[in-house]
C-alpha positions as CSV (number, residue, x, y, z in Angstrom):
1,M,171.8,261.6,228.4
2,N,171.7,259.9,232.4
3,T,173.5,257.1,233.5
4,I,170.7,254.7,233.3
5,S,170.0,255.0,229.9
6,I,173.2,254.8,229.1
7,L,173.6,251.4,230.7
8,R,171.0,250.6,229.0
9,I,171.7,251.4,225.4
10,S,175.5,248.9,226.7
11,K,173.4,245.9,227.1
12,F,171.5,246.4,223.8
13,M,174.5,246.4,222.1
14,I,176.6,244.0,224.5
15,L,173.5,241.4,222.9
16,G,174.0,242.2,219.8
17,V,177.6,241.5,219.6
18,L,176.7,238.4,221.5
19,I,174.2,237.3,219.2
20,F,176.2,238.4,216.0
21,A,178.9,235.8,217.2
22,S,177.1,232.9,217.4
23,A,175.5,233.3,214.1
24,C,178.9,233.0,212.8
25,S,180.5,230.1,215.1
26,P,179.1,226.8,215.9
27,L,177.9,226.6,219.3
28,A,178.4,223.9,221.7
29,V,175.0,222.6,222.9
30,N,174.5,219.9,225.3
31,V,171.2,218.6,225.5
32,Q,170.3,216.5,228.3
33,P,168.2,214.0,227.5
34,T,164.3,214.0,228.9
35,S,162.9,211.1,230.7
36,V,159.4,210.2,228.4
37,T,157.1,208.0,229.8
38,S,155.3,206.1,226.3
39,S,151.9,205.4,227.0
40,P,151.0,202.0,225.4
41,M,148.3,201.7,222.7
42,T,145.6,199.8,223.1
43,L,145.2,197.1,220.4
44,Q,141.4,197.1,219.3
45,T,141.1,193.4,218.1
46,I,139.6,191.9,215.2
47,T,137.2,189.2,214.5
48,P,137.0,188.2,211.8
49,T,133.5,187.1,210.0
50,I,133.8,183.6,208.1
51,T,131.1,182.5,206.3
52,L,130.8,179.1,205.4
53,E,128.9,178.2,202.2
54,Q,126.5,174.9,202.9
55,T,126.8,172.2,200.0
56,A,123.7,170.0,200.2
57,I,125.2,166.5,201.3
58,P,123.6,163.9,199.3
59,T,120.7,161.6,200.1
60,T,121.9,159.1,197.2
61,F,125.4,158.1,197.2
62,P,126.8,155.2,194.3
63,T,126.5,151.8,195.0
64,V,129.7,150.2,195.2
65,I,129.8,146.7,193.7
66,P,132.2,144.4,194.8
67,Q,133.7,142.6,191.2
68,P,134.1,138.9,192.2
69,T,137.4,137.1,192.5
70,V,137.8,135.2,189.9
71,T,140.5,132.4,190.4
72,S,141.7,130.2,187.7
73,V,141.2,125.9,188.6
74,P,143.3,123.8,187.0
75,A,141.6,121.3,185.1
76,S,143.4,118.8,186.4
77,M,141.8,120.1,190.1
78,D,138.2,119.3,189.2
79,C,137.0,116.5,191.6
80,Q,135.5,113.4,189.0
81,D,132.5,111.5,189.7
82,S,132.5,107.4,189.4
83,A,130.9,104.5,191.8
84,Q,131.2,101.3,191.8
85,Y,128.4,98.4,192.1
86,I,128.9,96.6,195.4
87,S,125.7,94.4,195.4
88,D,121.8,94.6,195.8
89,D,119.0,92.8,198.0
90,G,119.1,89.3,196.1
91,L,115.9,89.5,195.0
92,D,116.0,89.4,191.1
93,G,114.0,87.7,190.0
94,T,111.8,87.1,192.5
95,T,108.0,86.5,191.0
96,Y,105.6,89.0,192.2
97,A,101.5,89.0,191.3
98,P,100.6,92.2,189.3
99,N,100.2,95.6,190.6
100,T,102.1,94.9,194.1
101,P,104.4,96.8,195.7
102,F,108.6,96.3,196.6
103,T,111.4,97.8,197.9
104,K,114.5,96.9,195.3
105,T,118.3,98.1,197.1
106,W,121.3,98.7,195.6
107,I,124.7,99.0,198.2
108,L,127.1,101.1,195.9
109,K,130.4,103.2,197.0
110,N,131.7,106.8,196.1
111,I,135.3,106.0,194.5
112,G,135.4,109.3,192.2
113,T,137.0,112.8,194.1
114,C,133.2,114.4,194.5
115,T,131.5,113.9,197.8
116,W,127.8,113.3,196.8
117,N,125.1,115.6,198.6
118,S,121.2,116.0,198.3
119,S,122.5,117.0,194.8
120,Y,123.1,113.6,193.5
121,L,120.3,111.6,191.6
122,V,119.3,108.0,191.6
123,T,118.0,108.7,187.8
124,Y,115.8,105.8,185.3
125,I,117.7,104.9,182.5
126,S,115.5,102.9,180.3
127,G,113.3,99.8,180.6
128,T,110.0,99.5,183.0
129,T,109.7,102.5,185.3
130,M,107.9,101.1,187.6
131,T,107.8,103.8,189.8
132,Q,105.4,107.4,190.2
133,Q,108.6,109.4,189.2
134,P,111.9,109.4,187.0
135,G,114.6,110.1,189.8
136,Y,115.2,110.2,193.4
137,W,117.6,112.3,195.9
138,I,120.9,109.4,196.4
139,V,120.6,111.3,200.3
140,Q,118.7,113.9,202.1
141,Q,119.3,117.5,202.1
142,G,122.3,117.9,204.8
143,Q,123.9,114.0,204.9
144,T,126.9,113.3,202.2
145,V,128.4,110.3,200.9
146,A,132.1,110.6,201.1
147,P,134.5,109.2,198.5
148,G,135.3,105.5,200.0
149,Q,132.1,105.7,201.6
150,T,128.7,103.7,200.5
151,V,125.4,104.0,200.5
152,N,122.1,102.1,200.5
153,I,119.8,103.3,197.9
154,S,116.0,102.2,198.1
155,I,113.7,102.6,196.0
156,G,110.4,101.6,196.1
157,M,108.4,100.4,192.5
158,T,105.5,98.3,192.1
159,S,105.2,95.4,189.6
160,P,103.0,95.5,186.2
161,V,99.8,94.7,185.7
162,E,100.2,92.2,182.8
163,N,102.4,88.9,182.8
164,G,105.7,88.6,182.8
165,N,109.0,89.2,183.2
166,F,110.5,92.8,183.6
167,S,113.9,95.0,184.1
168,S,114.6,98.7,185.7
169,Y,117.9,100.3,184.8
170,W,118.7,103.3,186.9
171,G,121.7,105.1,186.6
172,L,123.7,108.3,188.9
173,K,124.1,111.7,188.5
174,K,124.3,115.5,189.2
175,E,122.1,117.1,188.9
176,N,121.0,118.3,185.5
177,G,124.4,116.8,185.0
178,Q,125.8,113.5,182.8
179,L,125.6,109.5,184.2
180,M,128.6,109.4,186.2
181,P,130.5,105.7,185.2
182,I,129.6,102.5,187.6
183,Q,132.6,100.4,187.7
184,G,131.0,96.6,187.8
185,G,127.7,98.1,187.1
186,A,125.4,97.2,183.5
187,N,127.0,98.6,180.6
188,G,129.2,100.5,182.6
189,N,127.0,103.0,183.7
190,S,123.8,101.5,185.8
191,F,122.5,98.5,187.9
192,Y,118.5,96.8,187.5
193,A,115.5,95.4,189.3
194,E,114.8,92.5,187.8
195,I,111.3,90.8,188.6
196,K,108.4,87.8,187.3
197,V,104.7,89.0,187.1
198,N,102.4,86.0,187.5
199,D,98.8,86.5,187.9
200,G,98.5,82.3,188.4
201,S,97.7,81.6,185.2
202,K,99.7,78.3,183.7
203,V,102.3,79.2,180.9
204,T,102.8,76.3,179.1
205,G,105.2,77.6,176.2
206,K,109.0,78.2,176.8
207,V,112.0,79.8,174.4
208,I,113.7,77.4,172.3
209,A,115.4,80.5,170.2
210,T,116.4,83.7,169.7
211,S,118.7,85.5,167.3
212,I,119.7,89.6,166.6
213,D,121.3,91.2,163.3
214,I,122.4,94.9,162.5
215,E,122.4,95.8,158.5
216,L,123.6,99.0,157.2
217,E,120.1,101.5,156.6
218,Q,120.5,102.6,152.8
219,G,121.8,106.2,152.5
220,S,122.5,106.6,155.7
221,G,126.8,106.5,154.5
222,A,129.4,103.8,154.6
223,V,129.5,101.3,157.1
224,C,131.4,101.8,159.6
225,T,131.6,105.6,160.2
226,T,130.5,108.0,162.1
227,N,127.4,109.0,159.7
228,S,126.1,105.6,159.6
229,T,123.1,104.5,161.4
230,Y,122.0,100.9,161.4
231,F,118.5,98.8,161.5
232,V,118.6,95.6,164.4
233,H,116.5,93.5,164.4
234,A,115.6,90.6,167.4
235,S,114.1,87.5,167.0
236,I,112.7,85.4,169.8
237,T,111.3,81.7,169.0
238,V,108.6,80.2,171.7
239,D,107.7,76.4,171.3
240,G,103.6,77.8,172.9
241,A,101.8,80.2,174.6
242,T,103.8,82.2,177.2
243,T,105.4,85.8,178.0
244,A,109.2,86.5,176.8
245,S,111.2,89.8,178.7
246,Y,114.2,91.1,176.7
247,E,116.8,93.4,176.8
248,I,119.5,94.6,174.1
249,G,122.3,96.7,174.4
250,S,125.2,97.5,172.7
251,T,128.9,97.7,172.7
252,A,132.0,98.7,172.1
253,G,134.8,96.9,174.7
254,Q,133.5,98.6,178.0
255,I,131.0,101.2,176.8
256,P,128.0,101.0,175.3
257,A,128.4,101.4,171.5
258,G,125.9,104.1,170.6
259,N,121.7,104.4,171.2
260,F,118.8,102.8,169.8
261,Q,115.8,105.6,168.7
262,Y,112.7,105.4,169.8
263,A,109.8,106.9,167.9
264,N,109.9,110.2,169.4
265,N,113.4,110.6,168.9
266,G,115.0,109.7,172.5
267,L,118.1,107.6,172.2
268,S,119.1,104.7,174.8
269,P,122.1,102.6,175.2
270,T,119.0,99.4,176.4
271,V,116.1,98.7,175.4
272,T,113.6,96.3,177.6
273,G,110.7,95.2,177.0
274,S,108.5,92.0,176.6
275,V,106.1,90.3,173.7
276,V,103.4,88.3,174.6
277,F,103.1,84.9,172.6
278,D,99.5,83.2,172.0
279,Q,100.9,80.2,170.5
280,A,104.0,78.6,169.3
281,G,105.7,81.5,166.7
282,T,109.0,83.3,165.7
283,K,108.4,87.8,166.5
284,T,110.9,90.5,165.8
285,I,111.7,93.6,167.4
286,N,112.9,95.9,164.7
287,L,114.7,99.7,166.5
288,H,116.8,102.2,164.9
289,F,120.6,102.1,165.6
290,V,122.2,106.1,165.9
291,G,125.5,107.5,167.0
292,P,126.9,109.1,168.5
293,Y,129.2,105.9,168.3
294,P,132.6,106.1,170.2
295,H,134.5,104.3,167.6
296,P,132.0,103.4,164.4
297,D,134.3,100.7,163.1
298,D,133.5,98.4,166.9
299,I,130.2,98.2,167.1
300,T,128.3,94.8,168.7
301,V,124.4,94.6,169.4
302,D,123.7,92.0,172.0
303,L,120.1,90.3,172.9
304,R,119.2,88.8,175.9
305,V,116.0,87.2,177.2
306,N,114.0,86.0,179.8
307,G,117.8,86.9,182.1
308,G,119.4,84.6,180.4
309,E,122.6,84.5,178.9
310,W,123.9,87.2,176.1
311,H,123.6,86.5,172.3
312,N,125.1,89.1,170.3
313,T,126.1,89.6,166.4
314,K,129.7,92.5,166.2
315,L,128.4,94.9,163.3
316,P,131.4,93.8,159.5
317,C,133.1,96.4,158.9
318,Q,134.5,96.5,154.7
């Protein structure tokens, strides 16, 4: 074996020893850090797809009805209607020819707490109407009569076609309301016009006696009770041919005591009219007197002829 072969054999042997030794004992390995350059990642942007579910908008919407605010007003705060008779034109008792137009004027004062406006009426109550309609507005639209103010009320009238003495009674009220009290007024709630009609013919007779009485209607109940009814008899006596006008009413203190009933069942606190006499004699007006009575035990019936003084009779209670 030559020298080169021996050297090769020796190298292999030494290499084997070294390999064996490294397998049997730990080997310290010096790791050098390696510089690594990272390539940045490319991020893909995800755009989400949003599907909107469309809902049809209603074409009609619920109607909201506002509820009124109800404020309770104490009864003491409600205004009250009341009037005062001040005066008139002083033409009562004037004589007119038949079917003659004239104007009657009264002055009244608002002494209540309500303001009168165009919803207030001057309204016919009883007697001879002498007008074309039974009611007229106190003031025109937009005008008012405040508490404490006075107002002139004028009504155009026409005298009747027959001779005689005539009266027409009027009052004040709110439309569709009750007659308001009138301080100083007739029967506590009215004012009137009184005229005479004469066609030029001679009137010779005159009234010489009057009387009025009241009697219980049998079967209506006990006298002076709320359910009883009565008959009123007003008699007029004259000494010759004439025409006599009359007014019949009732009183219970300062207010009407009840109502007179007409054939059509209408009720009125007063009755007016006239009686024609062809010669001397007596004529009687018979009336039915009914309630409601404010004081059934305090009833007085009254009669006045030709605008003269009142005659009265009080109902006796047992």
